[in-house]
C-alpha positions in Angstrom: -23.7 8.3 -31.7 -26.9 8.5 -33.7 -27.1 6.0 -36.5 -28.3 7.2 -39.9 -31.5 5.4 -40.9 -32.1 4.3 -44.5 -34.7 2.1 -46.2 -34.2 -1.6 -45.7 -31.7 -3.0 -48.2 -32.7 -6.6 -48.3 -31.3 -9.7 -49.8 -32.5 -11.9 -52.6 -32.1 -13.6 -55.9 -34.4 -13.6 -58.9 -37.9 -15.0 -58.3 -37.6 -18.7 -58.4 -39.8 -21.8 -58.3 -38.5 -23.3 -55.1 -40.5 -26.5 -55.4 -38.0 -27.8 -58.0 -35.3 -27.8 -55.2 -37.3 -29.7 -52.8 -38.1 -26.5 -50.8 -41.8 -26.9 -51.3 -44.1 -29.8 -51.8 -47.7 -30.1 -53.0 -50.5 -30.4 -50.5 -50.7 -34.1 -51.4 -47.0 -34.7 -50.8 -46.5 -32.9 -47.5 -48.4 -32.7 -44.3 -45.8 -30.4 -42.7 -47.3 -27.1 -41.4 -46.5 -23.9 -43.2 -44.0 -21.7 -41.2 -45.9 -19.0 -39.4 -43.7 -16.1 -40.7 -43.6 -17.3 -44.3 -43.7 -16.8 -47.2 -41.0 -14.1 -47.1 -39.8 -12.1 -50.1 -36.7 -10.0 -49.9 -34.9 -7.8 -52.5 -31.2 -8.0 -53.4 -29.3 -6.3 -56.1 -32.5 -5.3 -57.8 -33.9 -8.9 -57.9 -36.6 -10.6 -55.7 -36.9 -14.0 -54.3 -39.6 -15.7 -52.3 -38.9 -18.2 -49.5 -41.7 -20.5 -48.3 -39.6 -21.6 -45.4 -36.2 -20.8 -43.8 -33.2 -22.2 -45.7 -31.7 -25.4 -44.2 -29.0 -26.3 -46.7 -26.8 -23.2 -47.3 -23.6 -23.1 -49.4 -21.4 -20.1 -48.6 -19.0 -18.9 -51.3 -17.8 -15.7 -49.6 -17.0 -15.1 -45.9 -19.0 -11.8 -45.6 -22.1 -13.6 -44.4 -20.3 -15.4 -41.5 -20.7 -12.7 -38.8 -24.4 -12.3 -39.6 -25.2 -16.0 -39.5 -23.1 -16.4 -36.3 -25.0 -13.5 -34.7 -28.3 -15.3 -35.5 -27.1 -18.7 -34.4 -27.7 -20.3 -37.9 -24.2 -21.2 -39.0 -25.2 -24.8 -38.5 -27.4 -24.4 -41.6 -24.3 -24.1 -43.8 -23.5 -27.4 -45.3 -20.4 -26.4 -47.4 -18.2 -23.4 -47.9 -15.8 -22.1 -50.5 -13.2 -19.3 -50.3 -10.9 -18.1 -47.6 -11.9 -17.6 -43.9 -9.0 -16.0 -42.0 -8.8 -17.2 -38.4 -8.2 -13.6 -37.1 -11.8 -12.5 -38.0 -13.6 -14.9 -35.7 -14.0 -15.7 -32.0 -13.4 -19.2 -30.8 -17.1 -20.3 -31.0 -17.5 -19.0 -34.5 -14.2 -20.6 -35.7 -15.2 -23.9 -34.2 -18.5 -23.7 -36.1 -16.6 -22.9 -39.4 -14.2 -25.8 -38.8 -17.2 -28.2 -38.8 -18.4 -27.0 -42.2 -16.8 -28.9 -45.1 -14.6 -26.8 -47.3 -15.1 -27.1 -51.0 -12.2 -25.1 -52.3 -10.2 -22.0 -51.5 -8.6 -21.8 -55.0 -8.7 -18.3 -56.6 -7.6 -16.7 -59.8 -4.9 -14.0 -60.1 -7.4 -11.3 -59.1 -8.6 -13.2 -56.0 -11.9 -14.5 -57.4 -13.0 -17.9 -56.2 -12.6 -20.8 -58.7 -15.3 -23.4 -58.2 -17.5 -25.3 -60.6 -21.3 -25.1 -60.9 -21.5 -28.9 -60.5 -19.6 -28.9 -57.2 -22.1 -26.5 -55.7 -25.2 -28.1 -57.1 -24.1 -31.5 -55.8 -24.6 -30.0 -52.3 -28.3 -29.7 -53.0 -28.5 -26.2 -51.5 -31.7 -24.3 -50.9 -29.6 -21.1 -50.7 -26.2 -19.9 -52.0 -24.5 -16.9 -50.3 -22.1 -14.9 -52.3 -21.8 -14.5 -56.1 -18.7 -15.6 -58.0 -17.9 -15.1 -61.7 -19.3 -18.5 -63.0 -22.0 -18.8 -60.4 -24.2 -15.8 -60.7 -27.8 -15.2 -60.2 -28.8 -16.4 -63.7 -26.6 -19.5 -63.6 -28.0 -20.6 -60.2 -31.5 -19.5 -61.1 -31.5 -21.9 -64.0 -31.0 -24.7 -61.4 -33.7 -23.2 -59.2 -31.2 -22.2 -56.5 -31.6 -18.8 -54.9 -28.5 -16.6 -54.6 -28.1 -13.8 -52.0 -25.3 -11.3 -52.2 -24.2 -8.6 -49.7 -25.8 -5.3 -50.8 -22.5 -3.5 -50.8 -21.2 -6.0 -53.3 -24.1 -5.4 -55.7 -23.2 -3.6 -59.0 -25.0 -0.4 -57.7 -23.4 -0.6 -54.2 -24.6 1.5 -51.4 -25.1 5.2 -51.7 -24.0 6.0 -48.1 -22.8 2.9 -46.3 -23.1 3.0 -42.5 -23.6 0.9 -39.4 -27.3 1.2 -40.0 -26.8 -0.9 -43.1 -25.3 -3.6 -41.0 -28.4 -3.4 -38.7 -30.7 -3.6 -41.7 -28.8 -6.6 -43.0 -29.2 -8.3 -39.6 -32.9 -7.8 -39.8 -33.1 -9.2 -43.3 -31.2 -12.3 -42.4 -33.5 -12.5 -39.4 -36.4 -12.6 -41.8 -34.9 -15.2 -44.2 -33.8 -17.5 -41.4 -36.9 -16.9 -39.2 -34.8 -15.4 -36.4 -36.5 -12.0 -35.9 -35.9 -11.9 -32.1 -32.3 -12.9 -32.4 -31.9 -10.2 -35.1 -33.4 -7.5 -32.9 -31.1 -8.5 -30.0 -28.1 -8.4 -32.4 -29.1 -4.9 -33.7 -29.4 -3.6 -30.1 -26.0 -4.9 -29.3 -24.5 -3.4 -32.5 -25.9 0.0 -31.8 -24.7 0.1 -28.2 -21.2 -1.1 -29.3 -20.9 1.6 -32.0 -22.1 4.3 -29.6 -19.7 3.2 -26.9 -16.8 3.1 -29.4 -17.5 6.4 -31.1 -14.9 9.1 -30.5 -15.6 12.7 -29.4 -16.0 14.9 -32.5 -14.0 17.7 -30.8 -10.6 16.4 -31.8 -10.1 15.5 -35.5 -7.1 14.1 -37.2 -7.0 13.1 -40.8 -6.7 9.6 -42.2 -6.7 7.6 -45.4 -7.7 4.0 -45.9 -5.7 2.3 -48.6 -5.3 -1.1 -50.2 -1.7 -1.3 -51.5 -0.6 -4.0 -53.9 2.0 -6.1 -52.1 5.1 -6.5 -54.3 4.5 -3.3 -56.2 1.6 -2.0 -58.3 -1.5 0.0 -57.9 -2.5 1.5 -54.6 -6.3 2.0 -54.0 -8.0 4.4 -51.7 -11.5 4.4 -50.2 -14.0 7.3 -50.5 -17.4 8.1 -49.2 -19.2 5.2 -50.8 -17.1 2.7 -48.7 -17.6 1.6 -45.2 -14.3 3.2 -44.4 -16.0 6.6 -44.4 -18.4 6.0 -41.4 -15.8 3.9 -39.7 -13.3 6.7 -39.8 -15.9 9.2 -38.6 -16.8 7.0 -35.7 -13.1 6.6 -34.8 -12.8 10.4 -34.8 -10.9 10.9 -38.1 -11.6 13.0 -41.2 -11.2 10.9 -44.4 -8.8 12.9 -46.6 -10.8 11.4 -49.5 -14.2 12.4 -48.3 -14.5 14.6 -51.4 -14.5 11.5 -53.6 -17.9 9.9 -54.1 -16.6 6.5 -55.0 -16.1 3.3 -53.1 -12.6 2.5 -54.2 -10.2 4.1 -56.7 -6.6 4.3 -57.7 -4.4 6.8 -56.0 -0.8 8.0 -56.5 1.9 8.7 -54.0 1.8 12.3 -55.2 -1.8 12.7 -54.3 -1.2 11.1 -50.9 1.7 13.6 -50.3 -0.6 16.4 -51.3 -3.4 15.4 -48.9 -0.8 14.2 -46.3 -3.0 12.2 -43.8 -2.0 12.0 -40.2 -2.9 8.2 -40.2 -2.7 5.5 -42.8 -4.9 2.4 -42.4 -3.7 -0.3 -44.9 -6.2 -3.0 -45.8 -4.9 -6.4 -46.7 -5.8 -10.1 -47.0 -2.3 -11.5 -46.3 -0.7 -13.1 -43.3 2.2 -10.6 -43.4 1.1 -7.1 -42.2 4.7 -5.9 -42.1 5.0 -6.5 -45.9 1.8 -4.6 -46.4 3.2 -1.6 -44.5 6.5 -1.8 -46.3 4.7 -1.5 -49.6 3.8 2.1 -48.7 6.7 3.1 -46.5 9.4 1.9 -49.0 7.9 4.1 -51.8 10.4 6.9 -52.8 9.3 10.0 -51.0 6.9 8.2 -48.6 9.1 9.3 -45.7 7.6 12.8 -46.2 4.1 11.6 -45.2 3.1 12.6 -41.7 1.7 9.2 -41.0 5.0 7.5 -42.0 7.2 9.9 -40.1 5.1 9.4 -36.9 4.8 5.6 -37.4 1.0 6.0 -37.5 0.6 3.3 -40.2 -1.8 0.4 -39.3 -2.3 -2.7 -41.4 -5.8 -4.1 -40.9 -7.5 -7.2 -42.4 -9.8 -6.2 -45.2 -13.2 -7.5 -43.8 -12.7 -5.4 -40.6 -13.6 -2.4 -42.9 -15.3 -3.8 -46.0 -18.0 -4.8 -46.8 -20.5 -3.6 -44.1 -20.9 -6.4 -41.5 -20.7 -6.9 -37.8 -16.9 -7.3 -38.3 -16.8 -3.5 -38.9 -17.5 -3.0 -35.2 -14.4 -5.0 -34.3 -12.5 -3.0 -36.9 -13.6 0.2 -35.2 -12.5 -1.2 -31.9 -9.1 -2.1 -33.3 -8.6 1.4 -34.7 -9.6 3.0 -31.4 -7.2 0.7 -29.6 -4.3 1.6 -31.9 -4.8 5.3 -31.9 -6.7 5.8 -28.6 -8.4 9.2 -28.3 -6.0 10.9 -30.6 -8.6 11.0 -33.3 
């Protein structure tokens, strides 16, 4: 499989005076040598930030960065974490590393957004925060001279055409920030080989839809061409029935699903009860008419195996191929 190449989508927060965080000292105060590959400036969500050395005290407020940091061997730089980190995402080594990181809070509001105070984060004296939350955005942390880096897919503008190449670009960017260019290059090579090995033959195509149903009743969401679901389905050998929708995620009705009638349904969730997720769709009046439901081709899948772009998407692709084999 040939990976689409795009310009580097980097990471960063607004330009900041890092000396105020203890990240830089005057010539009189420090005799430490300047890192060979620094300063480094990267761009994230339209903002720029300059690092004069690799971060050493990281606070992580979202789990999306975990597989990147694990690939580069820098999870030990994370001094605290907030949010949820489902065990099923991680191998034993990564999970053991996460278990050693103190958890600040996993409390969320009704919409799933992390609830954490600015003071709790600042008390950790971070030189980098990964993941933006409502009350800890770029401006808020910038006022405290703390840089914030968000995953590009989670920026307001999103990604025009998400793909596995964006995962590779992000690995290289983290390699720059953490001064791990060789590890990043090795991780990219491994990623590209895995995707190529897992990619299905384009000769046989079934259709699929990637949905996020609301457990207990409510809105069902579908994923279009601006989501990572699109290249993942393509690599798995499926045609996305919503490939004509140039959005990342949008509401969808059962009537529209019946009209498009996908052969396969992949149901994203963040719960520990995949059966309840499947029932949310299969119990809908008329859902039995869907080809995917009739043939029992309904697959619950943890959210981060598909969204946002990360090395976990490779494992997600592998799980989809294992479930449906070469039938795509």
